[in-house]
C-alpha positions as CSV (number, residue, x, y, z in Angstrom):
1,M,118.3,-15.5,109.9
2,A,116.3,-12.1,110.5
3,K,114.5,-11.3,113.3
4,Q,110.5,-11.8,112.8
5,K,107.3,-10.5,114.8
6,I,104.2,-13.0,115.7
7,V,101.2,-11.5,116.9
8,V,98.9,-14.0,118.3
9,K,95.1,-13.4,119.3
10,V,94.5,-15.2,122.9
11,T,91.3,-15.4,125.1
12,M,92.1,-14.2,128.3
13,N,89.7,-13.8,131.2
14,N,91.6,-13.1,134.3
15,E,94.9,-11.7,135.5
16,K,95.8,-15.6,135.9
17,K,95.7,-16.5,132.5
18,I,97.2,-13.5,130.9
19,R,100.4,-14.1,133.5
20,K,100.6,-17.6,132.5
21,A,99.8,-16.5,128.3
22,L,103.3,-14.1,128.8
23,K,105.0,-17.0,130.8
24,I,104.3,-19.8,128.1
25,A,105.4,-16.9,125.1
26,V,108.6,-16.1,127.0
27,S,109.5,-19.9,127.5
28,L,110.3,-20.3,123.6
29,S,113.7,-20.7,122.4
30,G,115.0,-17.5,120.7
31,V,111.9,-15.1,122.3
32,E,113.7,-11.9,122.7
33,S,110.4,-10.1,124.0
34,A,106.8,-10.4,124.4
35,S,104.1,-7.6,124.7
36,F,100.7,-6.6,124.7
37,V,99.2,-5.2,121.4
38,G,96.1,-3.9,120.5
39,S,93.1,-1.9,121.9
40,D,91.7,-4.6,124.1
41,K,95.0,-6.3,125.2
42,T,93.9,-9.5,123.8
43,Q,96.8,-10.1,121.6
44,I,100.5,-10.8,122.1
45,A,103.6,-9.9,119.9
46,V,106.3,-12.0,120.2
47,T,109.7,-11.1,118.7
48,G,113.1,-13.2,118.0
49,E,115.2,-15.5,115.8
50,R,114.1,-18.8,114.8
51,V,110.5,-18.2,117.0
52,D,108.4,-21.3,115.7
53,S,105.1,-20.1,115.5
54,V,103.0,-23.2,115.1
55,E,105.0,-24.8,118.3
56,L,104.0,-21.3,120.1
57,A,99.9,-21.4,118.8
58,N,99.9,-24.8,120.3
59,L,101.3,-24.3,123.3
60,L,99.1,-21.3,124.1
61,R,96.1,-23.5,123.1
62,K,97.1,-26.1,125.2
63,G,97.9,-24.0,128.7
64,I,95.3,-21.0,128.0
65,G,92.3,-22.0,125.5
66,Y,91.2,-20.5,122.1
67,T,94.3,-19.1,120.2
68,E,94.7,-17.7,117.1
69,L,97.5,-16.4,114.8
70,V,97.2,-12.9,113.4
71,S,100.4,-12.3,111.5
72,V,103.8,-13.5,111.2
73,G,106.2,-11.4,109.6
74,P,109.9,-9.7,110.1
75,V,110.7,-6.7,112.3
76,E,111.1,-3.7,110.7
77,E,113.8,-2.4,111.7
78,K,113.7,1.5,112.7
79,K,116.6,3.8,111.5
80,P,117.3,7.2,113.2
81,A,116.2,9.9,110.8
82,A,119.5,12.0,111.3
83,A,122.5,10.5,113.0
84,K,124.0,13.8,115.2
85,E,127.2,12.9,116.5
86,T,127.6,15.0,119.9
87,N,130.8,14.8,121.8
88,P,129.7,15.5,125.3
89,T,132.0,16.8,127.5
90,V,132.6,14.9,130.6
91,A,133.4,17.0,134.0
92,P,136.4,15.6,135.9
93,L,135.8,14.2,139.2
94,D,137.7,15.4,142.2
95,F,137.8,13.0,145.0
96,T,139.7,14.2,147.9
97,V,140.4,12.0,150.3
98,N,140.5,13.4,154.1
99,P,143.4,11.7,155.8
100,Y,142.4,12.1,159.4
101,Q,139.2,10.0,159.1
102,Y,140.1,6.7,160.7
103,Y,138.1,3.6,160.4
104,Y,137.8,1.5,163.6
105,G,136.3,-1.5,162.6
106,S,137.5,-3.6,165.3
107,Y,135.8,-1.5,168.0
108,G,132.2,-2.3,166.7
109,M,129.9,-4.6,169.0
110,P,131.1,-6.9,171.5
111,Y,131.2,-10.5,170.7
112,Y,129.9,-13.0,173.6
113,A,130.6,-16.7,172.8
114,Y,127.8,-18.8,174.6
C-alpha cells in the first residue's frame, strides 16, 4: 500500500493543546511523520501507510476539540532532476600511536572503605 498524506484542521488555542494534538497524531499506528502546515499553523499534516483518517479525526475531536478533515491523498514522491553520481575521494587516515605514552589506571583516587 502506498503512503498517504492526511491534512487535518484543528482549533488549538494554547501551547498545551498544540503538543497534545501532535502527540495524538503520532500515536496512531502507521504514522511516519506529523508536521504543521498552513500560514496560521492550525493544520496538521500526517504521512504514513495504512493510517485511518476517521480514527485520527475522532481522537483529535475527543482530546482537543473541533477537528476538520481537509484532505486525504497519496504522497507525491519527489524525484531528483539530475542524478549525478560522483565518487568522492576519501583521504586515508593516519593514526600513529606513541608507544611511550602510558596509562596508569590503578593510580587514581584512593579508595577508603568505611
